[in-house]
C-alpha positions as CSV (number, residue, x, y, z in Angstrom):
1,M,-6.1,-17.0,8.5
2,P,-3.8,-20.0,8.7
3,S,-0.2,-19.8,8.3
4,E,1.0,-19.3,5.1
5,L,2.8,-22.9,3.7
6,G,5.1,-23.2,1.0
7,I,4.0,-25.9,-1.6
8,L,5.4,-26.8,-4.6
9,H,3.4,-28.9,-7.2
10,L,5.4,-31.6,-9.7
11,V,3.2,-31.3,-12.8
12,R,4.4,-33.8,-15.5
13,R,1.4,-34.1,-17.9
14,I,0.9,-30.8,-20.3
15,G,-2.6,-28.9,-19.9
16,D,-3.0,-30.9,-16.3
17,G,-5.8,-28.2,-15.4
18,E,-6.9,-29.9,-12.1
19,A,-2.9,-29.2,-10.9
20,L,-3.2,-25.6,-11.8
21,A,-6.8,-25.3,-10.0
22,V,-5.8,-26.7,-7.0
23,A,-2.5,-24.3,-7.3
24,R,-4.6,-21.0,-7.8
25,D,-7.0,-22.2,-5.0
26,Q,-4.0,-22.5,-2.8
27,Q,-2.4,-19.3,-3.5
28,A,-5.8,-17.5,-3.5
29,A,-6.1,-18.5,0.1
30,G,-2.4,-17.1,0.9
31,H,0.2,-20.0,0.7
32,R,3.4,-19.2,-1.2
33,V,2.8,-21.9,-4.3
34,T,5.6,-22.8,-6.6
35,L,5.1,-24.9,-9.8
36,L,8.1,-27.1,-11.1
37,L,7.6,-28.6,-15.1
38,L,9.2,-32.0,-15.1
39,Q,8.8,-34.3,-18.4
40,D,6.3,-32.8,-20.9
41,A,4.6,-30.3,-18.7
42,V,8.0,-28.4,-19.8
43,L,6.2,-27.8,-23.3
44,D,3.4,-25.8,-21.5
45,Q,3.1,-22.8,-20.4
46,P,0.4,-22.6,-17.8
47,D,-1.6,-19.3,-16.9
48,F,-0.5,-19.2,-13.1
49,S,0.9,-15.7,-11.3
50,G,3.1,-17.7,-9.0
51,T,6.6,-19.3,-9.1
52,V,7.0,-21.6,-12.3
53,V,10.4,-23.0,-12.8
54,A,11.5,-26.3,-15.5
55,C,13.3,-29.3,-15.0
56,G,16.4,-27.9,-17.5
57,E,17.1,-31.8,-18.4
58,D,13.5,-32.5,-18.8
59,S,13.3,-29.1,-21.4
60,Q,16.7,-29.8,-22.8
61,A,15.3,-33.4,-24.1
62,R,12.4,-31.6,-25.5
63,G,14.2,-29.1,-27.0
64,G,15.1,-26.0,-24.5
65,R,12.4,-23.7,-25.9
66,C,10.7,-23.5,-22.4
67,P,9.9,-20.0,-21.3
68,Y,10.9,-20.8,-17.6
69,P,14.1,-20.8,-15.5
70,S,15.3,-24.1,-15.7
71,V,16.1,-25.9,-12.4
72,S,18.7,-28.6,-12.1
73,Y,18.3,-32.0,-10.2
74,D,20.5,-30.7,-7.0
75,E,17.9,-27.3,-7.3
76,I,14.5,-29.5,-7.0
77,V,16.0,-31.3,-4.3
78,R,16.6,-28.0,-2.6
79,L,12.7,-27.2,-3.7
80,I,11.5,-30.2,-2.2
81,F,12.9,-29.0,1.3
82,E,12.1,-25.8,1.2
83,H,8.3,-26.7,0.6
84,Q,6.6,-27.6,3.6
85,R,3.5,-29.7,1.2
86,V,5.0,-31.4,-2.0
87,V,2.1,-32.9,-4.4
88,S,3.0,-34.5,-7.6
89,W,0.6,-35.0,-10.6
């Protein structure tokens, strides 16, 4: 099996089935996958068993009702550098 990659998916749209399908496939292949919800995606509740976090400012701008841990812009930058691959949807 290839070595585990840390893969960060930046998801911006509600109900992005393609992003979720790819993330699940990568997770099933043994990779460490994180979903970062941005913009309107902070209003979504994706069915994903891996780590899910949301941009705090985007969540706050949309009423602050996101059920996932919020991250600041500085933490988003840290996440980008902690993962070997970043995919923007």
